[in-house]
C-alpha positions in Angstrom: -12.7 -18.4 0.1 -10.0 -19.3 -2.3 -9.0 -17.0 -5.6 -9.3 -19.2 -9.0 -5.4 -19.0 -9.1 -5.1 -20.9 -6.0 -5.3 -24.2 -7.9 -2.3 -23.3 -9.9 0.0 -23.1 -6.9 2.3 -25.7 -5.7 1.3 -27.7 -2.2 3.9 -25.4 -0.6 2.6 -22.0 -1.5 -1.3 -23.5 -1.4 -0.1 -23.8 2.6 1.3 -20.2 2.2 -1.5 -18.9 0.5 -3.9 -20.3 3.5 -1.9 -18.9 6.3 -2.1 -15.2 4.9 -6.2 -16.2 4.1 -6.3 -16.9 8.1 -4.7 -13.4 9.2 -7.1 -10.5 8.9 -5.8 -7.8 10.6 -2.7 -5.6 11.4 -2.6 -3.6 14.3 -0.6 -0.3 14.0 0.5 0.8 17.2 -1.8 3.3 19.3 -0.7 6.9 19.9 1.4 6.7 16.4 1.4 10.2 15.3 0.3 9.6 11.5 -2.2 12.9 11.2 0.1 15.5 10.3 1.5 12.9 7.4 -2.0 11.8 6.4 -2.8 15.9 6.3 1.1 16.3 4.2 -0.5 13.7 1.7 -4.0 15.5 1.3 -2.1 18.7 0.8 0.6 17.6 -1.8 -2.0 15.9 -3.9 -4.4 18.9 -4.1 -1.2 20.7 -5.1 -0.3 18.3 -7.5 2.6 18.1 -6.5 4.6 15.0 -7.4 7.8 15.9 -5.2 5.9 16.6 -2.2 3.9 13.5 -2.5 6.7 11.1 -2.8 8.2 13.2 0.3 4.5 12.2 2.4 4.7 9.0 1.4 8.1 8.2 2.2 7.3 9.7 5.7 4.1 7.4 6.3 6.1 4.5 5.1 8.8 5.4 7.8 6.4 6.0 10.5 4.7 2.5 9.6 7.8 0.5 9.6 9.5 2.4 12.6 6.4 1.7 14.7 6.1 -1.7 13.4 9.8 -2.4 13.9 10.4 -3.8 10.7 12.6 -2.5 7.9 12.1 0.5 5.9 10.5 0.3 2.1 11.6 3.1 -0.4 8.8 4.9 -2.1 8.6 6.2 -5.5 5.8 8.5 -6.6 5.6 8.6 -10.4 3.3 10.8 -12.7 1.0 9.0 -15.2 0.1 5.6 -14.4 1.4 3.1 -17.2 -1.1 1.4 -18.9 -1.6 -1.8 -21.7 -4.6 -3.7 -22.8 -4.8 -5.3 -19.7 -5.7 -2.1 -17.8 -3.6 0.5 -15.7 -0.7 -0.4 -13.0 -1.6 1.5 -9.9 1.1 0.6 -7.8 4.4 -2.2 -8.1 5.7 -3.7 -4.7 9.1 -4.9 -5.2 11.4 -7.2 -3.1 14.9 -7.7 -3.3 15.4 -10.6 -0.8 18.5 -9.8 1.1 19.5 -7.3 -0.9 19.1 -3.4 -0.4 15.8 -1.8 0.1 12.6 -3.1 -1.0 10.6 -0.2 -3.2 7.2 0.8 -3.3 5.8 2.3 -6.5 3.0 4.5 -7.0 1.4 6.5 -9.7 -0.6 9.7 -8.9 -2.0 10.6 -12.0 -5.1 8.3 -14.0 -3.6 6.9 -17.3 -6.3 8.3 -19.6 -7.0 11.9 -18.2 -4.0 12.4 -16.9 -6.2 13.7 -13.7 -4.7 13.4 -10.0 -6.1 10.3 -8.1 -8.7 10.7 -5.7 -6.8 11.2 -2.3 -8.6 8.1 -1.0 -8.0 5.6 -3.8 -4.1 7.0 -3.8 -3.7 6.3 -0.1 -5.4 2.7 -0.5 -2.7 2.2 -3.5 0.1 3.0 -1.1 -1.3 0.9 1.9 -2.2 -2.2 -0.7 1.6 -2.0 -1.7 2.4 -1.4 1.7 0.6 -4.7 2.9 2.8 -6.9 0.4 5.7 -5.4 2.6 4.3 -6.0 5.8 3.4 -9.6 4.5 7.1 -10.5 3.9 8.6 -8.2 7.0 5.9 -8.4 9.8 4.4 -11.5 8.7 7.4 -13.4 7.6 5.3 -15.1 4.9 7.8 -16.3 1.8 5.3 -14.9 -0.3 2.6 -12.3 -0.5 -0.3 -13.9 -2.3 -3.6 -11.7 -3.1 -5.8 -13.3 -0.8 -9.4 -12.9 1.1 -7.2 -12.4 4.2 -4.8 -9.5 2.7 -7.8 -7.8 1.3 -9.0 -8.0 4.8 -5.4 -6.5 6.1 -5.4 -3.7 3.9 -8.9 -2.8 4.7 -7.6 -2.7 8.4 -5.1 -0.7 8.1 -7.1 1.7 6.0 -9.0 2.0 8.7 -6.9 2.8 11.1 -5.2 5.4 9.2 -8.3 6.9 8.1 -10.8 7.8 10.8 -14.2 7.3 9.3 -15.8 10.4 10.8 -12.4 12.4 9.3 -13.7 15.0 6.2 -11.2 13.8 3.8 -11.2 15.0 0.1 -12.1 12.6 -2.6 -10.4 14.0 -5.2 -7.6 16.8 -4.9 -8.8 19.7 -6.6 
């Protein structure tokens, strides 16, 4: 399946899109010790502590990139999501190709009510942005498109990070 914007891509971009679409998962190494980091992120969101949330996100990013053998990414957590007529921005990945460290920005509060984002939603946003980093650094794609394969990779990482049987809160109180 291709998304509507595929037709507007150059032939070279279409080849990258197709390659991205074919890759459906990212296998995280066995034995990664992420449960304490996930727990720390859960607790930081519960406390509505932006700085602690940022530290936990950075720790998770370091564990993932370190275990996958790719260069690290800097994670920044900001308070309220920016919004305009097009909607709310949940996360942003910025690559600086060959210059400096790539950066992920995620927001922990909704734009309208300024509520802390539900844990799973927040984690999925972080994972989504990490998947852009994986596209460039791990899969060596020259561009990171939102393909069906991209979303499958995102889901595969989420599934590995959060065991379906674990009882994690839906929203930080």
